[in-house]
Every structure is written in C-alpha cells, then in structure tokens.
N, C-alpha and C positions, 0 to 999 in steps of 0.2 A: 273711164269706166273702171271701177274697182271690181275684181272678180268676187262673186258671191258663192260660186261653186267651182271646184277644181276636180278634174278627172285626171288622175295620175296612172300612166300605163306602164306596166312592168312586164318584162319577159322573164323575170326571175333570175337574172344574171346579176352579178355584182355591179356591173356598169349601170344597170337601171335603178340601182339603189340611190344614185345621186339625184335622179329625177324625183323619186319618192321623197327624199329628204328635203329638197328644195320646194316641193309642192307642200309639204308639211310646214316649212318656215313661212311660206306665203300664206297659207291657210291661217296660221296663228296671227300673222301681221295684219291680215285684212278682215279677220273674223268670218272667214268663209267656211264652207263645208268641203270635206275632202273625201273622195271616193277612189279606191284603188281598183284597177281592172288589169286582168292578165291579157297579154297579146303574145301568142307564140311567136318566137323568132322565125324568120324566114327559113324554111327547110327543116325546122325542128319537128320531131315527132311529138304526139300528145304526151303530156305529163300528168299522170293520175294524182300526183301530190300537189298540183298547182293551187287548188282551192285552199287547202290547209296552210300551204306556205304563204300564200297571199294574206290569209287571215292572221297569220302570225306576224307578218310585216305591219299590218294595220294596227295590231295590239302594240307592237314596239314603238311605232310612230306616235301613237296616241299617248302612251306613257311618257315618252321623251319630250313631247310638245304640249301636253295637257290638252289634247283634243279628243273628240269622238271621231274616229276614222272608221269608215265602213268600207266594205268591199261590194263590187257589183253583184247583183242578185244571182246571176248565173255565170258560169265559167265561159269565157269567150276565147277565141283564137285568132280570128282574122281581122284585118283593118276594117272590113264591112261591118262586123259585129261590134267592134269598138265604136265605130262611127255612129252606129245606131244608139248605143248606150250614151254617147256624148251629146245628144240632142238637147239635153237640159243643162249642160255644163257651160260655163262661161270661158274656161280655159282648159286646155289639154297640156299635160306635162309629159314628156318622153325623154328617155336617155338619148344623148346625141349619138351614141354608138349605133343605135338603131336607125338613126337618120344618116349616118355617114360611113357605112361599111363600104370601103374601097371608093370613096368619093361619090357614092350612089346618090346621096342627098342632092348634090348640085346637078345631077343628071335626072332627078325626079324618078328614080327607080329604086325605091326602098319601101319597107312597110310604113315608115313614118310619113314619107311623102305621099303614099297611097292614102294614109289616114287623114293627112292635111286636105287633100283633094275631096275626099268623101264627106268629112265632118264639117268642113267649111266654118271652122272655129279657130281662134287664135291658138297657136301651138308654140309652147315653150320647149325648145330642145336644150337639155341640160347636159353639159359636158363634164364638169367637175363637181365634186362634193360641195354642198352648201357650207361656207365658212364665214358667213356674214351677209350683210346686204350687198346687193349688186353694186358695182362700180360703173359698169358699162353694159348696156344692152344692144345687141346687134339685131335690128328689125329688118326682115326681108319684106321688100315691097314689089308688087308687080305693076302692070300698067292699067289695072282696072280703075274705074271711076272712084271707088271708095278706098283705094289703097292707102292714101295719106292718113285716113282716119285710124289706121292701125297704130300709128305712133302714139295716139292718146292713151289707149289701154296700156301701152308699153310704159309710158310715163307714170301712170297710176300704179302699175305693178312694181316698177323699179324705184319709186320714191325719188331720192336725189341723184339716181344713177344717170350718166350721160346716155342719151339715146342716139345710136348711130344707124341711120338707115342705109340699106344697100339694095341694088337692083337685082331682083331674084327671078327675072324672066329667063325660063329654060331656052337654051339656044341649041 
C-alpha cells in the first residue's frame, strides 16, 4: 500500500523537523497529500504561537519540495486529539525524540506510543534528517494476526530499502 495521505506530527522542536522533512520527501515521492499537526511535548505548556509557527513550516516545506502542504484545521495538543485527526491518514510521521525520551518508546510510555495505540495507523518514527532514500527500515511487529501485513506498506514506503522486522511486544 502506497500512502496517499501523510499526517506529520510536530512539537515545534528542532528534532521534530526531521519527521516533517521526511514526510515531505515521502509525499513528493508517492504523490500523497501532506498535513502538519501540532502535538504539545509531554509536560510542555501551551504555545500561543504554535499555529503560526506550524503554518510557516508548511510554507517552507511546500516551497522546498514543490508541494501543497496544509496544516490541521485546529490546533491540537494531545495524542487523543492527534489520533482523531489521523483517522483519514494512511501514515503518521513523528520525530523519534518524541518516541524515545529516556527509552520510553520501548516501555510504551511516551506521547508517540500513546498516539500509536490510539490512532491504530502505521507510524514512522524519524530519527535523522532526510538525506536521501531509505537504505533500511526497522519495522516493529507485535503478535496480532495482521502484524505481518505491516511489512508490505513498509516495502512500498521504502522502495528498494531493506525491511528489517523486530518483535515489539512490550514486556
């Protein structure tokens, strides 16, 4: 399955810029639509400038990649609100920093892990800036009956990239 719509989640930190850039690259490569959404970092206070900062990022990504990038219609803050917005997206892209603060990703206690559970969508955790096509994709699988089908969208997403599955069952 090739993604037709991508929702890129930003907490407006420099680290989440990698997720937005990768989402823009994938959007351009697959002819998808790209929407940016704000999710406040855990423990962060509301940011009155979040909507304008996110709109500015959308404009910059659109110009850099020749895309029409939109922002979510309303400012969101929580994983629950982002999951609600994600109901029509084929793929979620988040910065791995949001998924890995203190190893929290592997313990399933992070905003990104909450988002993954709530949205029930493929989630791309981006660690480094996009510097070309993927060479390898690490695919987290659980024990559910449909888990193996996750590798197929990963192959479509990564093109010639090597797909490496791993057991992601929380212990």
